[in-house]
C-alpha positions as CSV (number, residue, x, y, z in Angstrom):
1,X,146.1,38.9,-261.3
2,X,144.1,37.1,-258.7
3,X,146.7,37.9,-256.1
4,X,146.5,41.6,-257.0
5,X,142.7,41.6,-256.6
6,X,143.0,40.1,-253.1
7,X,145.5,42.8,-252.1
8,X,143.4,45.8,-253.2
9,X,140.6,45.3,-250.7
10,X,143.1,45.0,-248.0
11,X,144.9,48.2,-249.1
12,X,141.6,50.0,-249.3
13,X,140.6,49.0,-245.8
14,X,144.0,50.0,-244.5
15,X,143.9,53.4,-246.2
16,X,140.3,53.9,-245.0
17,X,141.3,53.0,-241.5
18,X,144.1,55.5,-241.6
19,X,141.9,58.2,-243.0
20,X,139.2,57.6,-240.4
21,X,141.8,57.6,-237.7
22,X,143.3,60.8,-238.9
23,X,139.9,62.5,-239.1
24,X,139.1,61.3,-235.6
25,X,142.4,62.6,-234.2
26,X,141.8,66.0,-235.9
27,X,138.3,66.3,-234.6
28,X,139.3,65.3,-231.0
29,X,142.1,67.9,-231.0
30,X,139.8,70.5,-232.4
31,X,137.2,69.9,-229.7
32,X,139.8,70.0,-227.0
33,X,141.0,73.3,-228.3
34,X,137.5,74.7,-228.4
35,X,136.9,73.5,-224.8
36,X,140.1,75.3,-223.5
37,X,138.4,78.7,-223.6
38,X,134.8,77.6,-223.0
39,X,133.0,79.3,-220.2
40,X,132.9,76.1,-218.2
41,X,136.7,75.9,-218.0
42,X,137.4,79.6,-217.8
43,X,137.3,79.8,-214.0
44,X,139.5,80.6,-211.0
45,X,138.5,79.9,-207.5
46,X,135.1,78.8,-208.8
47,X,134.5,82.2,-210.3
48,X,134.3,82.9,-214.0
49,X,137.2,84.9,-215.7
50,X,134.7,86.8,-217.8
51,X,131.9,89.2,-217.1
52,X,131.4,92.4,-215.1
53,X,134.5,93.4,-213.0
54,X,134.8,95.9,-210.2
55,X,138.2,97.2,-209.0
56,X,138.4,97.3,-205.2
57,X,141.0,98.0,-202.6
58,X,139.5,95.6,-199.9
59,X,138.1,92.1,-200.0
60,X,138.8,91.2,-203.7
61,X,137.8,87.9,-205.1
62,X,141.3,87.6,-206.4
63,X,144.4,89.8,-206.9
64,X,145.7,90.6,-210.4
65,X,149.0,91.8,-211.8
66,X,149.3,93.3,-215.2
67,X,152.2,91.9,-217.2
68,X,153.5,92.3,-220.7
69,X,154.7,88.7,-221.2
70,X,153.6,85.2,-220.1
71,X,150.2,86.0,-218.7
72,X,147.8,83.5,-217.3
73,X,144.9,85.3,-218.9
74,X,144.6,87.6,-221.9
75,X,141.9,90.2,-221.1
76,X,139.9,92.3,-223.6
77,X,137.9,95.2,-222.3
78,X,134.5,95.3,-223.8
79,X,131.6,97.8,-223.4
80,X,128.8,95.2,-223.4
81,X,128.1,91.5,-223.3
82,X,131.3,90.1,-221.6
83,X,130.3,86.5,-222.2
84,X,133.5,84.9,-223.5
85,X,136.6,83.9,-221.7
86,X,138.8,86.9,-221.0
87,X,136.2,89.5,-221.9
88,X,135.8,92.0,-219.0
89,X,133.5,94.9,-218.6
90,X,134.5,97.3,-215.8
91,X,131.5,98.4,-213.6
92,X,131.0,100.3,-210.4
93,X,128.2,98.2,-209.0
94,X,126.8,94.6,-209.2
95,X,130.0,92.9,-210.5
96,X,130.4,89.2,-211.3
97,X,133.7,89.3,-209.4
98,X,136.0,91.9,-207.8
99,X,139.7,92.3,-208.4
100,X,142.6,94.2,-206.8
101,X,145.6,95.2,-208.8
102,X,148.9,94.3,-207.2
103,X,152.6,94.4,-208.2
104,X,153.7,91.2,-206.4
105,X,152.3,87.8,-205.5
106,X,149.1,87.9,-207.6
107,X,146.5,85.2,-208.0
108,X,146.4,85.9,-211.7
109,X,148.8,87.5,-214.2
110,X,146.9,89.3,-217.0
111,X,147.8,91.0,-220.2
112,X,145.4,93.5,-221.8
113,X,144.8,92.7,-225.5
114,X,142.6,94.1,-228.3
115,X,141.8,90.8,-229.8
116,X,141.8,87.0,-229.0
117,X,141.2,87.1,-225.2
118,X,141.3,83.9,-223.2
119,X,143.5,81.5,-221.2
120,X,147.1,81.0,-222.3
């Protein structure tokens, strides 16, 4: 019996250690996933990939190709408050960045979606 009592605290500390390690791993992976689409990482050429967008033919900030599969960015068109990664509001003046649609050699490949915008 004395031997069993000595083993139990060791087992408890091992199981506690595994539990704490598993919780730590889950929290770190969760925070990493949350950071992937945060405004600070949602950039290209030091410009945000969300906000007010103007379509131009000359002097774009970057060129964009619309694709159906394997996009770099999933874009959701919104009417107001484009403040999350991949949310774009098209405007005619005072844009956050300007784009030009192309069919070959784009800076970014995008896919228009109705939900869950962001980097892929």
